[in-house]
SERO-4910 file (N, C-alpha, C, O; in steps of 0.05 Angstrom, whole numbers):
BEGIN
 pado doro    nc1    nc2    nc3   cac1   cac2   cac3    cc1    cc2    cc3    oc1    oc2    oc3
  Met    A    316    -12    191    307    -37    178    309    -34    148    303    -13    136
  Gly    A    319    -55    135    321    -54    106    295    -60     93    274    -60    106
  Asn    A    296    -64     66    272    -68     51    258    -94     59    234    -97     58
  Lys    A    274   -114     67    263   -140     74    268   -145    104    291   -152    111
  Pro    A    248   -142    121    252   -146    150    261   -175    155    253   -194    142
  His    A    279   -177    174    290   -204    182    278   -211    209    282   -197    229
  Val    A    264   -234    210    250   -242    233    262   -268    244    269   -286    229
  Leu    A    265   -270    271    273   -294    283    249   -306    299    237   -292    315
  Ile    A    243   -332    294    221   -345    308    234   -367    326    249   -384    316
  Val    A    227   -366    351    238   -385    371    215   -401    384    199   -389    398
  Asp    A    214   -427    379    192   -443    390    201   -472    389    213   -481    370
  Asp    A    195   -487    411    201   -516    411    181   -533    396    185   -557    393
  Asp    A    160   -520    386    139   -534    370    147   -531    341    144   -509    329
  Ala    A    156   -553    328    165   -552    301    143   -543    281    149   -530    261
  Ser    A    118   -550    287     96   -543    269     92   -513    269     85   -501    248
  Val    A     95   -501    292     92   -471    294    114   -458    278    109   -439    263
  Leu    A    138   -468    281    161   -457    265    156   -459    235    159   -439    221
  Arg    A    147   -482    226    143   -486    197    121   -468    187    124   -455    166
  Thr    A     98   -467    202     75   -451    193     82   -422    192     76   -408    172
  Met    A     93   -411    214    100   -382    214    120   -375    192    117   -356    178
  Ala    A    141   -392    190    162   -386    171    150   -386    142    157   -368    126
  Leu    A    133   -405    136    121   -407    109    105   -382    103    107   -371     81
  Ile    A     88   -374    122     70   -351    117     86   -326    114     81   -310     96
  Leu    A    106   -322    132    121   -297    132    140   -295    107    143   -274     96
  Glu    A    151   -318     99    168   -318     75    151   -311     51    161   -297     33
  Arg    A    127   -321     49    109   -315     27    102   -285     26     97   -274      5
  Lys    A    103   -272     50     98   -243     51    123   -227     45    122   -202     45
  Gly    A    145   -240     41    169   -226     33    189   -221     55    209   -207     51
  Tyr    A    184   -232     79    203   -228    101    224   -249    100    220   -272     91
  Ala    A    248   -242    109    269   -262    113    265   -274    141    261   -260    161
  Val    A    265   -300    143    258   -314    167    280   -334    175    290   -349    159
  Thr    A    288   -333    201    306   -352    213    290   -365    236    275   -352    250
  Thr    A    295   -391    240    280   -405    262    300   -418    282    323   -424    275
  Ala    A    291   -421    307    307   -434    327    287   -451    344    266   -441    351
  Gly    A    295   -475    351    277   -493    366    280   -491    396    265   -504    410
  Asp    A    299   -475    405    302   -472    434    319   -447    440    329   -434    422
  Gly    A    320   -440    466    334   -415    474    364   -415    467    373   -395    455
  Pro    A    379   -436    473    408   -435    467    413   -431    437    431   -417    429
  Thr    A    396   -444    420    400   -440    391    393   -412    383    407   -400    366
  Ala    A    373   -400    396    366   -372    390    389   -354    397    395   -335    382
  Leu    A    403   -359    419    426   -342    427    448   -344    406    461   -324    399
  Glu    A    452   -368    395    472   -371    374    465   -354    349    482   -341    337
  Lys    A    439   -355    342    430   -340    319    434   -310    323    442   -296    305
  Val    A    427   -300    347    428   -272    353    457   -262    354    463   -239    347
  Glu    A    475   -280    362    504   -272    362    514   -268    333    532   -252    328
  Gln    A    501   -282    314    510   -281    287    501   -256    272    514   -245    255
  Arg    A    477   -246    280    466   -222    266    443   -211    283    431   -225    299
  Pro    A    437   -185    279    413   -173    292    388   -180    276    389   -185    252
  Tyr    A    365   -180    290    339   -185    277    321   -161    282    323   -147    302
  Asp    A    304   -156    263    285   -133    266    265   -138    288    257   -120    302
  Ile    A    257   -163    291    239   -171    313    241   -201    317    246   -216    299
  Ile    A    238   -209    342    240   -237    350    213   -246    361    202   -233    380
  Phe    A    202   -267    351    177   -279    362    186   -304    377    199   -322    366
  Met    A    180   -304    403    191   -325    420    170   -338    439    155   -324    453
  Asp    A    168   -364    438    151   -378    456    160   -374    484    184   -375    490
  Ile    A    142   -369    503    150   -362    530    156   -386    547    171   -384    567
  Gln    A    144   -409    540    147   -434    556    161   -455    539    149   -468    522
  Met    A    188   -458    544    204   -477    529    221   -492    548    228   -482    569
  Pro    A    229   -517    540    248   -532    557    276   -520    554    281   -503    536
  Leu    A    294   -528    570    322   -518    570    324   -490    581    338   -485    600
  Met    A    310   -471    568    311   -443    575    285   -430    567    278   -430    543
  Asp    A    270   -419    586    244   -407    579    248   -381    564    270   -371    562
  Gly    A    226   -370    554    228   -346    537    238   -322    552    253   -306    540
  Val    A    232   -319    578    241   -296    593    271   -297    596    285   -278    592
  Glu    A    282   -321    605    310   -324    609    325   -320    582    346   -307    581
  Thr    A    314   -331    561    326   -328    534    327   -298    527    348   -289    516
  Tyr    A    305   -284    531    305   -255    524    325   -239    540    338   -221    530
  Arg    A    328   -246    566    348   -232    583    376   -235    571    391   -216    569
  Lys    A    382   -260    562    409   -265    551    412   -252    524    434   -243    517
  Ile    A    390   -252    508    391   -238    482    398   -209    486    413   -198    470
  Lys    A    386   -196    506    391   -167    510    420   -162    518    430   -140    514
  Glu    A    433   -182    530    462   -179    536    478   -177    510    499   -164    509
  Ile    A    468   -191    490    482   -192    464    473   -168    447    490   -154    435
  Arg    A    447   -164    446    435   -142    429    416   -126    448    392   -133    449
  Pro    A    426   -106    461    409    -91    480    384    -79    468    364    -75    483
  Asp    A    384    -74    442    360    -62    430    342    -82    417    323    -75    403
  Ala    A    346   -108    423    330   -129    410    300   -125    418    293   -122    441
  Ala    A    283   -127    398    254   -125    402    242   -153    401    247   -168    381
  Ala    A    228   -161    422    217   -188    423    187   -188    429    178   -172    445
  Met    A    172   -205    415    144   -209    420    141   -238    431    148   -257    417
  Met    A    131   -240    455    127   -267    467    102   -281    456     83   -267    448
  Met    A    102   -307    455     79   -323    446     74   -344    467     92   -355    480
  Thr    A     48   -350    472     41   -371    491     14   -383    484     -4   -369    474
  Ala    A     11   -409    490    -15   -422    488    -26   -428    516    -47   -440    519
  Tyr    A    -11   -419    537    -18   -427    564    -23   -402    581    -15   -380    574
  Ala    A    -36   -407    604    -40   -385    624    -15   -384    642    -15   -397    663
  Val    A      5   -369    633     30   -367    649     34   -338    656     54   -325    647
  Glu    A     16   -327    672     16   -298    678     42   -289    691     51   -267    686
  Asp    A     54   -306    708     79   -298    721    101   -294    701    115   -274    702
  Leu    A    103   -312    682    124   -309    660    117   -286    642    135   -271    634
  Val    A     91   -282    636     83   -259    619     91   -233    632    102   -216    619
  Gln    A     85   -230    658     92   -205    672    122   -201    673    132   -178    669
  Gln    A    137   -222    677    166   -220    677    176   -211    650    194   -194    648
  Ala    A    165   -223    629    174   -215    602    168   -186    596    185   -172    585
  Leu    A    145   -176    604    138   -149    599    156   -130    615    164   -109    605
  Gln    A    162   -138    640    179   -121    656    208   -120    645    222   -101    649
  Glu    A    215   -141    631    242   -142    618    243   -125    593    264   -120    582
  Gly    A    219   -116    584    218    -99    560    209   -112    535    212   -102    513
  Ala    A    196   -136    538    185   -149    514    164   -131    502    150   -116    515
  Tyr    A    162   -133    476    144   -116    460    115   -121    467     98   -102    466
  Gly    A    108   -145    474     81   -153    481     79   -183    481     99   -197    480
  Val    A     54   -193    483     49   -222    485     27   -229    465      6   -216    465
  Leu    A     31   -249    449     11   -260    431      1   -287    441     18   -303    450
  His    A    -24   -292    440    -35   -317    449    -41   -336    425    -52   -327    405
  Lys    A    -33   -361    428    -38   -380    407    -66   -391    409    -77   -392    431
  Pro    A    -78   -399    386    -68   -398    359    -64   -369    350    -81   -351    356
  Leu    A    -43   -364    335    -35   -337    328    -53   -325    306    -62   -339    288
  Asp    A    -59   -299    309    -72   -284    288    -49   -273    270    -36   -254    278
  Met    A    -45   -285    247    -22   -278    230    -24   -250    219     -4   -238    213
  Asp    A    -48   -240    215    -51   -212    207    -39   -194    228    -26   -174    222
  Arg    A    -44   -201    253    -33   -185    275     -2   -188    276     12   -168    281
  Val    A      8   -212    271     37   -216    270     50   -199    249     70   -186    254
  Ile    A     38   -198    226     48   -182    203     47   -152    210     66   -137    204
  Ala    A     26   -143    223     24   -115    231     45   -108    251     56    -86    250
  Ile    A     52   -127    269     73   -122    289    100   -119    275    116   -102    282
  Ile    A    105   -137    256    131   -136    242    134   -109    228    155    -96    229
  Asp    A    113   -101    214    114    -75    199    116    -52    219    130    -33    214
  Gly    A    101    -53    241    102    -32    261    129    -30    275    138     -8    281
  Ala    A    142    -52    279    168    -52    293    189    -38    277    208    -26    288
  Gly    A    186    -38    250    206    -25    233    198      3    225    214     16    211
  Ala    A    174     12    232    166     38    223    180     60    239    181     58    264
  Asp    A    190     79    226    204    102    239    183    123    245    181    143    230
  Lys    A    168    119    266    146    138    272    151    153    298    163    142    317
  Gln    A    143    178    299    144    192    324    120    184    341     97    186    331
  Gly    A    124    175    365    102    166    381     90    188    399     98    211    397
  Ala    A     72    180    415     58    198    434     77    203    458     95    188    463
  Leu    A     70    225    472     83    230    498     64    222    520     42    232    522
  Ile    A     73    202    536     55    189    555     66    191    583     90    189    587
  Leu    A     48    196    602     56    197    631     42    174    645     18    170    642
  Val    A     57    158    660     46    136    676     47    145    705     68    151    716
  Val    A     24    144    718     21    153    746     12    129    763    -11    121    761
  Asp    A     30    119    780     24     96    796     44     94    819     68     98    815
  Asp    A     35     88    843     53     85    866     66     58    866     83     52    884
  Asp    A     59     40    847     71     14    845     94     15    824     88     17    801
  Pro    A    119     14    833    141     16    814    141     -5    792    149      1    769
  Ser    A    132    -30    798    133    -51    778    113    -45    755    119    -50    732
  Thr    A     90    -33    761     72    -25    740     84     -3    723     81     -4    698
  Cys    A     97     16    735    110     38    720    131     27    701    132     35    678
  Val    A    148      9    712    169     -2    695    158    -18    672    167    -16    649
  Met    A    137    -35    678    125    -51    657    113    -34    635    119    -39    611
  Leu    A     97    -14    642     85      3    621    106     19    607    104     23    582
  Gln    A    126     29    621    147     44    608    161     27    587    167     36    565
  Asn    A    168      2    594    181    -16    575    164    -21    551    173    -19    528
  Ile    A    139    -28    556    121    -35    533    117    -12    515    119    -15    490
  Leu    A    111     12    526    104     35    509    129     47    496    127     57    473
  Thr    A    152     45    509    177     55    496    183     38    472    192     48    452
  Arg    A    179     11    475    184     -7    452    166      0    428    174     -5    405
  Arg    A    144     12    433    126     20    411    132     48    400    118     58    382
  Gly    A    154     60    410    163     85    399    152    110    413    155    132    404
  His    A    139    106    436    128    128    451    148    139    471    165    124    481
  Gly    A    145    164    478    161    176    499    145    173    525    122    180    526
  Val    A    158    162    546    143    155    570    156    168    595    180    164    600
  Gly    A    141    183    610    149    193    636    135    178    658    114    165    653
  Val    A    145    180    682    134    165    705    130    184    729    147    201    734
  Ala    A    108    182    742    103    196    768     92    175    788     75    159    781
  His    A    102    176    812     94    157    832     73    167    852     66    153    871
  Ser    A     62    191    847     41    201    863     25    222    847     34    231    826
  Gly    A      1    228    857    -15    249    844     -1    276    843     -2    290    824
  Glu    A     13    282    865     27    308    867     49    310    845     52    330    832
  Glu    A     64    288    843     85    287    822     73    290    794     84    303    777
  Ala    A     50    277    790     37    278    764     28    306    757     32    315    734
  Val    A     17    320    776      7    348    770     31    366    764     30    383    746
  Thr    A     53    362    779     77    378    774     88    372    746     96    390    731
  Ala    A     89    346    739    100    338    713     83    348    690     94    356    669
  Ala    A     57    349    694     39    357    673     39    387    667     28    396    647
  Arg    A     51    402    684     52    431    680     72    439    658     69    461    646
  Asp    A     91    422    652    111    429    633    105    418    605     95    433    588
  Pro    A    111    392    599    104    382    573     74    376    570     61    371    590
  Ala    A     64    378    546     36    371    542     34    341    536     40    333    513
  Tyr    A     27    326    555     25    297    551      1    290    534    -21    301    537
  Asp    A      5    272    515    -18    263    498    -36    244    513    -61    245    508
  Ile    A    -25    227    530    -41    208    545    -29    205    573     -5    204    576
  Ile    A    -46    204    593    -37    199    620    -52    175    632    -76    175    633
  Phe    A    -37    155    641    -48    133    655    -48    139    685    -27    147    696
  Val    A    -71    137    699    -72    144    727    -84    120    743   -106    111    738
  Asp    A    -68    111    763    -79     90    780    -99    102    800    -95    125    809
  Met    A   -120     88    805   -142     98    822   -135     97    852   -144    114    867
  Lys    A   -119     77    860   -114     74    889    -85     83    895    -66     68    891
  Met    A    -83    108    904    -57    120    911    -60    135    937    -82    145    943
  Pro    A    -39    137    953    -40    152    978    -41    183    972    -35    192    950
  Val    A    -50    198    992    -53    227    991    -73    235    971    -96    240    978
  Leu    A    -65    237    945    -85    243    924    -93    217    911    -76    203    899
  Asn    A   -118    209    912   -126    185    898   -129    190    868   -124    213    859
  Gly    A   -137    170    853   -138    173    824   -158    194    815   -152    209    796
  Leu    A   -181    196    827   -201    216    820   -190    244    825   -193    262    809
  Glu    A   -179    248    849   -168    274    856   -145    282    838   -143    305    829
  Thr    A   -129    263    831   -107    268    812   -118    276    785   -108    295    772
  Tyr    A   -138    261    776   -150    267    750   -162    295    749   -157    310    730
  Met    A   -176    303    770   -189    330    770   -167    351    771   -171    372    759
  Ala    A   -145    346    785   -123    366    786   -110    368    758   -102    389    750
  Leu    A   -107    345    745    -96    345    718   -114    360    698   -104    375    681
  Arg    A   -140    357    702   -160    371    685   -158    401    689   -162    417    671
  Ala    A   -151    409    714   -148    438    720   -124    450    705   -124    473    698
  Val    A   -103    433    702    -79    442    688    -84    442    658    -77    461    644
  Asp    A    -98    421    648   -103    418    619   -131    406    615   -135    382    618
  Pro    A   -151    423    610   -179    413    607   -182    392    585   -201    376    586
  Glu    A   -163    391    566   -165    372    544   -150    346    548   -147    329    531
  Val    A   -138    343    572   -121    320    578   -137    294    573   -160    291    581
  Val    A   -123    274    561   -134    247    556   -123    229    578    -99    223    578
  Val    A   -141    219    595   -132    202    617   -145    174    615   -169    172    611
  Ile    A   -128    154    618   -138    126    621   -134    119    650   -112    117    660
  Ala    A   -156    114    664   -155    104    692   -147     75    692   -150     61    673
  Met    A   -135     67    715   -127     38    717   -129     30    747   -124     47    764
  Thr    A   -136      5    751   -137     -5    779   -136    -35    779   -145    -48    760
  Gly    A   -126    -45    801   -127    -74    806   -148    -81    826   -151   -105    833
  Tyr    A   -164    -61    834   -185    -65    854   -212    -58    843   -223    -37    848
  Arg    A   -222    -76    826   -247    -70    811   -270    -63    830   -284    -43    825
  Gln    A   -275    -78    850   -298    -73    868   -293    -50    887   -309    -32    890
  Glu    A   -269    -50    899   -263    -29    919   -262     -1    907   -270     18    920
  Met    A   -253      1    882   -250     26    868   -274     33    850   -272     52    835
  Ala    A   -295     17    851   -317     20    832   -329     48    832   -334     59    811
  Ser    A   -334     60    856   -346     86    857   -328    108    846   -337    126    832
  Leu    A   -301    105    852   -282    125    840   -280    122    810   -279    142    796
  Val    A   -281     97    801   -279     93    772   -304    105    758   -302    118    738
  Asp    A   -328    100    770   -352    111    758   -351    141    757   -359    154    738
  Glu    A   -340    153    778   -339    183    779   -319    194    759   -324    214    746
  Val    A   -296    181    757   -275    191    738   -285    188    709   -280    205    693
  Leu    A   -300    166    704   -312    163    677   -334    184    672   -337    194    649
  Ala    A   -349    190    692   -370    210    690   -358    238    685   -372    255    673
  Asn    A   -333    241    693   -319    267    688   -302    265    663   -283    281    660
  His    A   -308    247    645   -297    246    618   -269    234    616   -254    241    597
  Ala    A   -261    218    635   -237    202    631   -242    184    607   -265    177    601
  Tyr    A   -221    176    592   -225    162    567   -236    134    572   -255    126    558
  Thr    A   -225    119    591   -235     92    598   -220     83    623   -203     98    633
  Cys    A   -226     59    633   -211     48    655   -202     20    647   -217      4    636
  Leu    A   -176     14    652   -165    -12    648   -160    -26    674   -152    -13    694
  Tyr    A   -165    -52    675   -163    -67    699   -138    -85    699   -132    -97    679
  Lys    A   -124    -85    721   -100   -102    724   -109   -131    732   -128   -134    747
  Pro    A    -94   -151    723    -72   -150    704    -81   -142    676   -103   -149    667
  Phe    A    -65   -126    663    -73   -113    638    -76   -133    615    -61   -153    613
  Asp    A    -96   -128    598    -97   -140    571    -79   -123    554    -88   -101    545
  Ile    A    -55   -131    548    -35   -114    535    -44   -107    507    -40    -84    498
  Asp    A    -56   -125    493    -66   -119    466    -86    -96    467    -85    -78    450
  Arg    A   -105    -98    486   -125    -77    488   -112    -50    496   -119    -29    485
  Leu    A    -93    -51    514    -79    -27    522    -65    -13    499    -68     11    495
  Leu    A    -50    -29    483    -36    -17    460    -55     -8    439    -50     13    426
  Thr    A    -77    -22    435    -98    -13    416   -109     14    424   -113     31    407
  Leu    A   -115     18    449   -126     43    459   -106     66    455   -113     87    446
  Val    A    -80     61    461    -60     81    457    -58     89    428    -57    113    421
  Asp    A    -58     69    410    -56     74    381    -81     90    372    -79    109    356
  Glu    A   -104     83    382   -129     96    375   -129    126    383   -136    143    367
  Ile    A   -120    131    408   -119    159    417    -98    175    402   -103    197    394
  Trp    A    -75    163    398    -53    177    384    -60    183    355    -55    205    345
  Glu    A    -71    163    342    -79    168    314   -100    189    312   -100    206    293
  Ser    A   -119    190    330   -140    210    330   -128    238    334   -137    257    322
  Lys    A   -109    240    353    -96    266    358    -80    275    333    -81    299    326
  Gln    A    -67    257    320    -52    264    296    -70    274    274    -64    293    260
  Arg    A    -93    260    270   -112    268    250   -122    297    256   -124    313    237
  Arg    A   -129    302    281   -139    329    288   -117    350    283   -123    372    275
  Gly    A    -92    342    289    -70    360    285    -67    367    256    -62    390    249
  His    A    -69    347    238    -66    352    209    -90    369    199    -86    386    182
  Gln    A   -113    364    210   -137    380    201   -134    409    210   -144    427    197
  Gly    A   -122    412    234   -118    440    244    -97    454    228    -92    478    234
***
């Protein structure tokens, strides 16, 4: 990224385009706007952008379809989806396609600016392992976290996770609570036996069914538990919080 990040904003709401462009230009960013998906594709063909902010629900071509076509032109394109509606199916599709994340309208412009700056920062990220027998969850988290600059490995069972954790020292491990053979608690305890300092975030889509396992894993010092469908902003904030804390301790050591 050069000294002046170049941002593309794609939204069929002209007032959103005007407001975002005005604020970002005043902050020193170069801004291009597009009112629909086909126009966005034309803009992307002309030049790469440091990050694209795109409304997920648009006429002609929705944000997910637009992003898929953008990746055909610019495979490394970074996109942040925006929505004012509860469109969870489109949100999940966008994240699985590798979108950077999702912002809900009305937008927090301080957060938008932090995302632009973060997208261009050349930072070494954390080493993260995702443990889940659901392939779609693994793909979604791998896409989201890789876009943030983290190295991400995947294991589809507790046994795979324990084997994987014996070699690299993972900074953060996400562990699903409901898995066959070794459940999330058993996997966590086995990971603790390999590395007593391991930082584990439990996750589950079965809040009531897994309540006792979640309570026990937290009592054994798991970092926290996230519930599916994920609040992506919260997930990324937790990862940043853990990684920054580890880096500070490393510098102090």
